[in-house]
Each structure stands twice: as structure tokens, then as C-alpha cells.
C-alpha angles and dihedrals in degrees: 000000000000122000090245092054092047090051092049093049090049092052092049091048091049093050092047093050091047091051092047090049088065090057118083128179110230139183114206125181118196132157091353094306121111116208121198126185149085123305131194120224089353093288115055122074114232132189120346116354123193128207122202136187124234087268091056092252115150109246101176145332127216135186119227135189115196091340096311126107111254128169128353124002120185132196119199140210116231088260090062097252115131114260097187138359118203132180122217136193121186089349095306131105106263123168137007121342123199129202124200139193123232090273092057097253117140112237101168142022133183137171136229135191110204093323097323123110106237136145130018127010113185133186117200132201126230091280091052092249115140114260102169131021129191131177119202129195126222090276089056091248118145111247099170132022129175136169111210096206093060096037113144102164144298093274090085091056104041094115091053098049100079115051126167147143121225135182139161116249135181120248113186104303097341138064127238138179120253113207127188109187122187114224108216114187116162123195113270090028137084114216113187117183126198139165127234133192107216132192110234091212094052120018089193086068105078142139119224116219121204117290112265117247130165138156088228125076089249140036125221116205139169116218129192116248109258129221117257092263093063137056138181123246132188114224121198121193111198125193112192110201091186093063095019091235136139122212131181119207126187129194126182114232097199 
């Protein structure tokens, strides 16, 4: 091993030991709850932290990064089955949350984006099949609502399937369009969104832009301003596995 490599390994080892020396495993009991986990500098939680009742029953576990909740947190029933699973980013609810009964069956899910309720809200029956689906926007307004038991087809919901906000904004010396498109995708369906540029004089003359995908319940995009002869359109391709039917829906943006 070269002297340089030995020196590099030594530096890494020293830094790791120094970092670990800041971490201390602590057990704290307060108001009948015992907390066990690592702390940084005697005050900030770090890594996985466990909370126990007076009877030493696990109540919940949370993951921290520099004292802030990050990642998956889980609450438990006394029988050890998860009661609720919640995702956090920078200390705020961010992502899908699941809620379970005492047998471990999921009966409800909702979604947050940095503390805001947005996206899907799903109620499940005793077999964990979806029975009601909602989709909420960033203002917590319901954009889409279906009951699976009374489902008769997407034709009754066409006007609710494509939801967006759009405005013109200035970028340096030019203008551009700012599009926020909500990505609805209920269980037992496949909703695929895409954008087209279409010629007003001949709708057969169009340009397909890449299909829209995102791990969030919405997609933010900037679009160049088009000449008067063209316009943008959102296309939604729906596959309904309940009725085994495919439907294409188009909605002009501007």
C-alpha cells in the first residue's frame, strides 16, 4: 500500500471516529415515555429513535437526521402491529401515509407534500380493496372523487380527469408558460398524461412531447410560448381494469 493511500485511509478513519464520538446512545424517560436512540452533541436526535411505554411496549419509531425527522416514522398498536406509517422530509410530512387496523389491514391512505395535503386519499374495505378515492389539489380542494361500488365508467368523470393551473411568466427577456398539472392515478386504473403541440389549422399535424412522470402528485413544467398557429394540449390515456376499457381524453391548455 502506497504512503498516499495509507495517509488517505488514516484521514477517513480519523474523521469517522471523530464523527462517531459526537454520537451518544441515550435513554430518556419523561412523562411515562422512554426514548432510546442516538443523539448528536447531547441535544439532537440522530438515526432511528424508539419510544416505549411504561410497560416497555414499543409505541413508535422515527428516523432523524441532525435532529429533524427524515424518512419513515411508524406508530404501533400494543400488539406490535403498525398503526400508522408516515414519511417525512425536512421535518414535514412528505409522501404517502398509511393507516392500519389492529389486524394489520390498511383502511386509509393519504398524501402530503411538505406539510400540505395534496394528491390521493383512499378508503379501503375489509379486504384492502379500494372503496372510495379522492384527489385533492394544493389548496385541499377535491378535484376527483369516485366510489368503486357504483362505478359505471370514466365517461361520467371526463371533465374532472385533467386539472391544471397555467400562467405566463417572464424569464430574463422572454416570456414562457408555467404549467402545474395534477397527476391523478386511482387504484385499478392507469392514468398516463402527455403533452402535445397541435397545429390549429390541421389537428392531424401535432408534435408529441415526452410522457409526464413524477413521484409527486403533480408536475411543474415550463413551456415555450407558441406562435398563433399552434397550441398545447394535455392528453390523458386511461385504462380501466374494472371494465377492461381504454379511453383517451384531450384538453386544450391555451
